[in-house]
N, C-alpha and C positions, 0 to 999 in steps of 0.2 A: 550316174553322176560322175563327172570328171573333176578330179582334184588337181589344183595347180599349186606349185611351190614358187614362192618368190625367190629371188637370187640370194637374199640374206639367209633364208631358211636352208637353201641348198648348200651355201658355204658353211653354215653351222653344222649341218649333218655330215658334210665331207670332213670337216676338221675333227668332229667327234669320232668318226670312223677311223681316221688316220691315227688319232691318239690311242684308241682301243687296239688297233693293229700293232702299233709300236709296243704298247704295254704287254700284249699277248706274246709277241716275239721275244721281248726281254724276259718275261717269265719263263718261256719255254727254254731259253738258253742259259738262264741264270744271270745274276748280276755281277758286274765287276766291282771291286772294292778298292778304295784308296786308303792311305795311312790313317786318315781321320776316322774312316769307317772301322778299320781294324782296332783302333784305340778304344772304341766303344764296348768291345766285347771283353767281358771279365769272367774269370773263373767263378762258377756258381750260378751264372745266369741260366734261365730255362730256355728251351728251344724256341718258344713263341717270342720271347724277347729278342733272341738272335735274329729270327726271321723278320721281325718288325724293323730291326736296325739295319740288316743287310739285304733283306729280300730273299728270294728263292735261290738256293745254292745251285751251282752248275751241275754238281753230282753229289750223290749221297753214297758213301762207301761203307761197307761192313766188313771189318777185318776180323778174322777168326780169333785172334788173341786179344781183342779189345772188347770191353764190356758194352760199349754203345757205338753208335754210328759216327762217322767223320763226314762233315759237310765241307765241300770244296768250292772255293770261289776263285775266279781269275783276279789277278792284281792289275789295276789300271796301269797302262803304259808298258806292260810286259806280256808277251805271249808264253813266256817260259817260267812264270812264277805263280804259284797257287797260295792262297791263304786257306788254312785248314782249321776247322773248329771241331775238336774231339769232345764227344759227350760221354758221360758216365752212364751206368745202367739205369740211374734214376732220372735221366734226361737233362741233367745239368752240365754246363760247360766244365770239362775237366782240364783242358789245355787248348792253347791256340799256337799256331806256328805258320811260318812261311816256308815253302818248299820250292826249290828250283827243279823243274823237270827238264830232262835232257832228251831231245827228240832224236839225237844221233845214236846209232847203235854201235859206233866205232869205239 
């Protein structure tokens, strides 16, 4: 038995596939955040609330002298600024900060 798709179904499937692809690519590389996004993050929030507000971090760092991880996000409109969310040992936001990264070794 041969199945045929009409053009409306084909367009719908194509659009759904593109949206899923964009979402997967965004999740793989982490989200960029703007000032409004940053303002939502408050000391004491749990990690699930931060991820719900900002999405997947670009990178999760574990520094030896820190009790919990640091989540890094790119700041919209800048390739050289990171928004960092530091967590305490109990998984709550301990601090937030923006950090400029210098790509030049000079």
